[in-house]
N, C-alpha and C positions, 0 to 999 in steps of 0.2 A: 660146526659150532653148536653142537648140542642136539642135533636132530635125533629123535627117538623113533621115527617111523621108517619106512622102507625107501626113503628118498635116495640114499646112496646106492642101494641095490638097483633101483630103477634107473638112475643116471648111469650106472656102470654098464647097462645094456646099450648105451649110446656113445660112450667114450671111455677111454682108459685113463683119462686125466682127472682123477678124483683125489682131492687133497683134504687132509684133516688139519684143523686148527683148533687148539684148545682155547675156549672162550675165556678171555680175561677182562670182560666188561669194558672193552675199548674198541669202539667202532673204527677208529682211525687205524688201529693196528690190524684189524681184519681187512680193511680196504687196502692197506699197504701190502699185506700178505698176498692179496688177490692180484695186485699190480706186479708183484715180483715174479 
C-alpha cells in the first residue's frame, strides 16, 4: 500500500506470499483484502 523502501524485497526472503493492494484511502478495504 505505497511502500517505497525495500520492505517487499526483505519480506520476500521469508515468504512467497506477498500481495499488492493499491491504496484507495480506505482502511477497511485494506483490512478486508488482508482477511480474504
